[in-house]
N, C-alpha and C positions, 0 to 999 in steps of 0.2 A: 297289529290287527291283521287277520288273514284275508278277509274278504270285505270289500266295500261295494255297495250296490250303486249302479248308475253313474259311476265316475265321481262320486262325491265321498269325501272322507268324513267320518264322524269323529267329532271331538268329544271331550268329556262333558262339555256343556251342551251337547246335542245340537250345536249349530252346524249347518251344512257348509263345508269348505271344499273348494275344487281340489281334485287329486293332483299332486305334483309329480307323480311317477309316470314315466313314459313306457308304453308297451313296446318292447323291441323284438318280440317274437316274430311278427311278420317281416321285419327288416332282416333278421337272421335267416329266415326261410328263403327269402328272395336272394340273399347273398350266397347261400349254399347252392341254390339251383344255378346261379350264374357261374359259380366256381366249377361245378360239375360240367356245365356246357363248355367252358373254356378248356378244361382238362381233356375233354373228348375231342374238341375241335382243333386244338393246337398242333398235334402231330400231323393232321391232315393239311395244314397250311405250309408245311415244309415243301419247297419246290426245288428241283434240280438234283440230279444224281451224277456224281463225278464218275467219269468213264475213262479208263485207260485202255486203248485199243492196241493190239488185237487180243489181249488176254482177258479172261473172264473167270469169275468165281462160281458161275452157275454150273450145276451138274449137267452132265451130258444127257441129251435127249436120246432115247432109244428109238431107232427107226424100225417100223414094222417090216420093211423089206430092204435089201441092200441098195444104197443110193448110188447115183451116178456122180462121180467126183471130177470136177474141173479144177485145174490148178493153174494159177497165174504166177509165173516166176518173177524175180526181181527185174529181169531184162525185158519183161512183157510177153514172153512166150506162153502159149496156152497148151495145156496137156489134158487130154481126155483119158482118165485112168492113168496109164503110164505112157501113152502114145502121144507124141507131139502132133498138134493139129494146127493148120494154117488158118488165118483169119477168113480166107475165102471159103474153106471147107466147113467152118464151124456152124453156120446156119443149116446146111444140109444134114450134117451129122446129128444136130440137135432135133431137127424135124423128124429124122428117122427114129431117134430114141423116143420121141413123143408118140409116133405112130405105133411103135411096138408095145409101149407101156405108158398110157396117158397119165397114170397115177404115180409114176416113178419120181421120187424126190431127187433134186440135184443139189449137191453141196459144192460151194465155191470156196477154194482155198487160195487166199491171196498172200503172197510173201509180205512180210512186214515193211520191206523197203520198196515194194512194187508201187508204181504210181496209182493213186486212188482212182483216177479216171480210167485206167486200164481194167481194174477190177469191176468198176461200174459198167464199162462197155461190155464185158463178158456177161454180166448179169442181165444187161439189156437184151443181148442176143438170146439168152435163155428164155426170157419172157416173151420175146418176139416169136419164138418157136412154139408158143402156146403152153409152155410148162409153167405151172402156177406154184409148185412147191419148190421154192428156191431158198436155201439157207447159206449163211456164212459160217465157216469153221474157224475157231480160235483156239489157242492153247489155254490150258488151265494154269492159273497162277501157282507158283511153287508153294506159297504159304496159305493157299485158299482152304477154308474149312470144308470138310466133306459133308455134303447134304444128302440125305437119303430121299430118293424120289418116292412119292406117295402113289 
């Protein structure tokens, strides 16, 4: 029989019997909605990105103007461009750079074997001079995929 009205099944003898079939359509609808929700939400629940410093697979960012480059060597010496600079002269030189061009970006290059504290100390001196655009420079991994910037 194709249709039975009001949940009652009709028998040949016209006696009303309760329908024994369960309507699973609402259950399937709810399960499909839950499946879609979990499929969308599952990738967002992944936490943690493995990082191997100082190499990166990110494409290089293009600077609108030539940056000021500070280099920290493995033995802790600091160079401004190619000129060695003492720790005592660093704050005054950075303040002069900030006065001449307040929007100039500063890139800090730290040797892989340089003490982490030395690199952070140099970055702290840069921010104390009022320079807000400070970035770290890293090498590109040899097998990193090339990503086109948009």
